[in-house]
N, C-alpha and C positions, 0 to 999 in steps of 0.2 A: 294697541300694536305691541307694546311691551309684553302684555299678558300672552298674546298669541305667539310671540317669539319664544317665551319661556315654555309654553306648551309644546312647541315644536322641538325644543331642546330636550324636554323630558321624554317625549315620544322617541326621539332618537336614542337617548340613553337606554330606555326600556327595550327598544328593538335591538340595540347593540348587546344588552345583557342577555336577551333570549338567544341571539346568534352565538354568543360566547358559551352559554350553557350547552347548546346543541353541539358545538364543535368540541367542547371538552368531553361530552358524553361519547361522541364518536371516537375521539382520541383514546379514551379509557377502554372502550370496547376493542379497539385495534390492539392496544397493548396487552389486554387480557387474552385475546386470541393468540398473540405471539407467545405468551407464557405457556398456554395450553399446548401449542405446537411443540415447544421445547420439551414439555413433560411427555408428550406422545413419543418424541424422539428417544427419550431416556428408556421408555418401556420397550421400544423396538430394538434398541441397542442391547438391552439385557436379554431379550428373547433370543437374540442371535448367539448368546454365550452357551457353552455346554452346561448341562444341569449341575455338574460338580463345581462349576465356577460361579454359579448364581448364588453366591453367599451374601450375607448381609453387608460385609465390608466392601465387596466389589460393587454391589448395587449402590451403596452410599457414595463411593468414589465417583461413579458415573453420574449420579444425581448432582453431586457438588460441582462437577465440570459444567453443568448447564444451569447452575445457580439455584438448584432445588434441594430439598431435604427428604430423604427416604424415611417412611414410618413403617417399621417392621410389623408383621401380624402379631396381634395380641397387645401391642403398645397403645397407650391412650392416643386418640386421634384429635389433634388440636384444630381450632377453628381456622378455616382457610385451606385445609387439606382436602384433596379430591382423589378419587380412585380413577386410574387410567388403565385401559385394556388394549392390548395389541398382540396378535399372533397367539391367542389363547392364554396370555399371561396378564395378570392384574396386579398393579402396584399402587400403593397409597403414597402420594407425594404431597409435600407441603410447599407452598409458595407464598411469598408476600403479595399483598394487594398491589395492583399496578401503580396507584398513587404513592405507595411507599418505595417500591423498587425503582420506579422510573420518574422520581420527583423532578430531576433536573431536566428531563425531556418535556414533561408537562409544563414546567416553569418557562422554558424557552419558547414553546409553542404558544403559551398564553401571552407572553410579551409580543410575539409576532402577530397573533390575532388582534390584540388591542391596537398595535401600531397600524395594521391594515385598516381596521375600523375607523380610527382617527383620520387616516389618510383619505379614505373614501368620503368621510363626512366633510372634510375640508374641501375636497375636490367638488363635491356636490354644491357646497356654498358658492364656490367660484363659478361653477357652471351656471348657476341660477342668475348671476349678475353679469354674465358674459355680454360683450357689446353686440348690438343688433347688426346682423349681417344683411348685405344687399345682394351678394352673389346668389343667384337662384340655384337651388339644388335640384330643381326639376325644370328641365328645358322645355317641357311640353305644356307648361302652364300658360294659358292665354287670357288676356284681359279683354272683355267684350268691348266692342267699338263704341257702344253708347255709355260705357262706364265713365264716371268722372275721373277715375284713376288713369284712363287712357290718355288724357290731355295733360296730365301732370307727371313730371318726373320726380319721384319721391326723393331723389338725391339732391335736387335743387334746393330743397328746404334744409338739407343737412349742412351745417356749418363746419363739420369735421371732415373735409375732403382733402385728400393728399394726392400728390404726384409720386409715382413709384418708378425708380430706375433699377433694372435688374440686369446682372451679368450672368450668363449661363455658359458653363464650360463642360465639355465631355472629354474623357480620356481614351477615346477609341479613334481609329482612322476610318474615314469615310471614303467612298468612291470619289475620285477626283472629278469625274464627269457630273457629279451631283451639284445642282445649283442650290447651295446651302441656304442663302438668304430667302429666296422665293419659296423653297420647299418648306422650311420651318415657319415662315411668315404665314403661309396659307394654312398650315396645320394649327398654329396658335389662334389665328382669327376664327377658325371654325369652332374651336373648343371654348373660347371665351364668350361671355354674353355680348350681344351686339351693342348694349348700352355703354360698354367700356371703350374708350378711345385708346387705341393701341398702335404703336409703331415698332417695327423690328428692323434691326440693322446688324449686319455681320461685320465684325471688326477684324483688322489685319492680325491681331493677336490670337485669333482663333476662337474668340468668345462671341456669343450672341447677345446683343444689347436690346433689351425690351423696355420701352417707356410706356407707362400707363398714366392717364390723367383722370382726375376726379374719382378717386378710389375712396370709399367710405372707411372710416377708422376701423370698423369691425372686420373689414376685408383685407387690411394691410398685411397682416401676418399670414392670412389664408392665401393671398394671391401668390406669394412665393412658393408655397407648397403645391398650389394648383399648377403653376408653371413647371415646377419640377416633375410632377406626375405627367403632364402633357408631353414634355420633352422626353421623358423616359419611355413613354409608350410609342412615340414617333420614332425614336432611335432604336427601339426594340424591334420594330418592323424591318430596320436596315441591318441590325446585328442581333441575332437571336441569343447570343451569349452575353448580352449586356446585363449588368447588375446595377441596382439603384445607386450604389456608392460611386459609380463611374460618372454620374451626372451631379454636378454641384451648382448651386445657385447662391449668389451674393447680391443683396439689394440694399438700396437706400431710399427712404421715403421722406418727403418734405412738403411744406405747405406754401411758402411764399417764394418770391423771386430770389434765387440763389445763384452763386457762381457755379457753372456747370463743371468746372474743374474739381471743385470740392465734392460735388455729387459723384463724379467718376472715381475719385480717389477713395471716398468712403465705401462705394460699392466694391472697388477692388479689394479694400481691406476686409470687407465682409466675405468676399469670395475666398480670400486666403484663409480666413478662419474656417469656412466650410471645407476647404481643401485639406486642412490639417486635422480634421475631425473625422474619425472612422464612422460614427453613427449619425452625426448631424450633417445632413446634406443641404440644408437651406439655412442661411443666416441673414437676418434683416437688421439694419441699423438706422436710427433716425438722424436726420440732419437738422439740428436745432438752429434757432435764430442766431445764437451766439457761437455756433460751431467755428465760423471763420475767425472770430475774435479770440476764441480759445486757442486756435492754432497759432495766433500771433502773440499771445500773452501768457503762454504756459511754459516758459523756459524752465522755471524751477520745478514744475510738475514733471516734465520729461526727465530732468536730471535726477529727481527723486525716484522715478521709476527705474532709471539706470542703476542708481546706487543700491536700490532694494532688490536688484536682480530680476525686475519685471520686464525681461526682454528675451527674444529668441533669435538665434543666428541661423541663417540659411546659407547653403552653399550652391551657387550657380555654376554648373560645369562649363568649361571651355573646351571644345573639341578641336583637336589638331587634324587637319585634312590629310597630312602625310602619315601621321601615326595611326589614324583611324581609331582614336581613343581619347579619353579625357586627359588633358595635359596640365590643366589648372582648374582651381575652384575659387571663385570670387566670394568672399564673405559679405553677406548682406544682412542688415539689422532690421528687426521689426520690434517695436516697443509696444507693450501691453498697457495702454492708457485706460484709466478707470472710466472716463467719459467718452473718449473717442474710439476706443477699441484698439485693434491691431494697426499701428501706424508705421509706415515706411520711414526710414531715416531721412530721405530727401524731402519729406513733408515738414519736418520740424528743425532740421539742422540750420536752415537759413535764419531761424529765429534765435539761435544760440549765439550769444555775443561775449559772455564772460569767459575769460581765459581759463579759469579754474573749471568751468563747466565743460569746455571743449576737451580739456585734459582728462577729466573724469570719464567722458564718453569714450575717447580713444583708448585709454588704459583699460577700461572695462571690456571693450571688444577684444583687444589684444590678449588680455589674460584669459578670457573665456575661450578664445580660439586656440591658444596654446594648451589649455586644459583638455579641450576636446581632442586635439591632435595627439597629445601625449597618451590619452587612453585609447583612442581609435586612430592610429597613424594612417594618413592618406598616402597613397603611392604617388599621387600627383602633387604639384606645388600648390600653395594657397596664397591668394592675394587679398590684401586688406587695404581699404581706403582710410587714409589718415589726413586729418585737417591740416591745411598749410600752416596754421598758427603753431601747431605742435612740431612740424618739420623745422621750423625756424628757431625752436627752443632747444638750446644745447642740453639742458638738464633732462628734457623729455627724451632726446635722442640717446643720451647716456643710459637712461632707465630702459629704453627699448632694447639696446644692445645687450644690457645685463640680462634682461628676460630671455633673449634669444640664446645666450650662452648657457643659461641654466637649463633650457629645454633642449637637451642634447639629442633626444630621439626624434625631434620634429624635423621634417624635410625643409627645403628652402621656403622662406617666407618672402613674398613679393609685396611691395607697397605701391599703391596706385596714387598718382598725383595728376590732377587736371592739367592739361596742356597750358592753359592760360596762367595758372599759378606757377608752373615750372618756368615758363619764359620770363615771368615777372621777377621771380626770386631765384633765378638759376645760380647766381654767384654764391648766395648763402647755402643753397642746397648742395652745390658742388663742393663747397668747402668742408662739408660734413662727411665726405667719402671715407676719410681716415678712421672715423669712429667704427665703421663696419668691417674693418680689417679682421679677418679670422672668423667671421660669421657668414653663414650661408644665406645671403640676402640679395635682393635685386629690386629694381624700380621699373614700373610700367607707367608710361605716359598715356592717360586716357582722355576721353572727350576731344579727340583730334578731329577737327573739321576743316583744316586748311593744310597746305603743304608744310612740311617740317622746317624748323630752323636748324639746319644740319650742323652748323658750327657750334651752336649752343649745346645740342644733345651730345656731340662727340666729346665734349669736355668731361662728361660723367660716365665713368666705367661701369657704374652699377645698372645703367639703363639696359634692359633686355628686350623691350618690345614696346609697341604703341597699340592703342585700341581706337578704332574709328568710332566717332560719335554716332548716335542714332540718326542725326540729321543726314549724314552721308549714306547710311545703310538703308534707311527706309525707302522702299520702292526704287532702289538703285537701278533696277533693270529698265525703268521707264525714263531715266534722266541721264542723258549723255554728259552733262556737266559734272554730275556727281561721279560718274565713271572716270572722267578725265582727272579729277582731283585725286581719286583713289589710286589711279595708275602712277601719278606723280609721287604720291606718298610711298608707294611700294618701291619705286625706283630709288628714292632717297634712303629708305630703310635698308635696301640691299647694299648700298654703299656704306652704311653704318654697321652692317652685319647684325641687324636686329630684326625681330619678327613683327608682322602686322596682323592684328586680329580685328574682327568685327563684333560689334555689340548690338543686341536687339534684333537678331535675325528672326523673322516670323513666318516667312513663306519659302516654298521650294524655289520659286523664281528668283528671290533675292539670293538664296544660297548658291544657285548655279551661276548667277552673274558674278558673285564675289569670287567663286572658285576660278572662273575664267579670267578674272582680273589679276589673280595671283596672291590673294589673301591666304595666310597660313592657317588660320583657324577662326572659329566663331562661337558665340554663345547667344542664347535667347530662347524664347518659348518654343521655337520650332524644334529644338533638340530635346528639351526636357523642362519640366516644372522645377521650381526651386526645391532643393533637397534640404529637409529640416535637419538641424543638428541632431546627433545621435543621443545626446543627453540633454534634457531640458533643464534650464536653471530654475531656481525656485520661483514660484509665483503666488 
């Protein structure tokens, strides 16, 4: 076996050498033709001159402009000189050999040729040991009824079977009368092999969720590409101007019983990676056995990522109904974890306990936000979520105010505090109002799911608005109790002279209901995807 492998290697080297010689011969021939074309141009230029100007000096000057040397009649003709004729005029011109004159070009192309040969050789090695695929490439192949294979599913014997969860999102508007779930479900079931168990669900967020069971290892990566192609072709029939980059697929594959929340979060992270990539339309991520434990025990890993700048900030716009424009942008954090991929802040912040780690997290976000706003000033205000432990730290608040005073060009910064934390620590937070004297700052109370504590909020002059929690906003048009609570919050906010905003708006029905209730603005995937920061930090 070793001897056979060495023979294959030598055959490959021999074939590569032959290809290299052929390419070099072709390249030299092309360079030689280029030199001859330039010499022909010299003769044509000289022929256009009047006879009295066709002197040895003028011909020599023209030849030198084209990198050639003129050999006058009667002079010794060196090796490499050739006679060129045009318009009845013949001149003897000397030129260097192509490998002498264009040595740098030949060297560059040889490096390129060798690199391509090595690449194709390595690719062929990987292709030969690729995983066995079970997805049939020919749907017309039939197994005879009396064949032994007809009674045996070859996948049953394969121990490397996975469940695959895919999220598919498209950035075009479809006809509101279209039954999205049934339309795409039928199309996907038609295109996939009947041996695959597939379920399709349309989510309120506007994404299509596809779950596949018993997928062979060789098909895991391929299934995402296949679903992307199916959805692209189906959507193309509805919108002829659709491009492939407008359809994105993020997936998670796993083998054993896992928590569905982890599966969904990982698929969402994969979808975000695909959304933020111009060329990569499909991204698949594995959910390993220790994925959940990694989320629970990787506090130092996440802080190391933050300290090394391995994170990205996104801006989620908040639209004002009265202004008909963006009035705020909420800063959202995504950490690039080596094992877990792109992770949202809410997935790992509950696992952060050390005070110094929480301080590192918030300081990094604030500094990066101010840097971005200084280079690319936003017309609208920007809101940042700060952990309550830092709000209660006088030294941190002093540092925060100092940073804001140094960033003179930055518009107002708003800081979001969960309602539960504000009500619990309102005395300490209210006592820190004096620190913000002279700086353009404000506070937003978010995650509001119950009527406001009016007297507590009135004590803080920095509070400019409240944000309704997702629990109150989701499918509000179908729940009278949610509507009643929102009406009460809006009435209380009017007395306090502060604004009420909604978070997580996903459908037109939710938006219309919130407008009718008197909400001042909203944010969510109904309006826009997350806007990535204009300048990426190092990774």
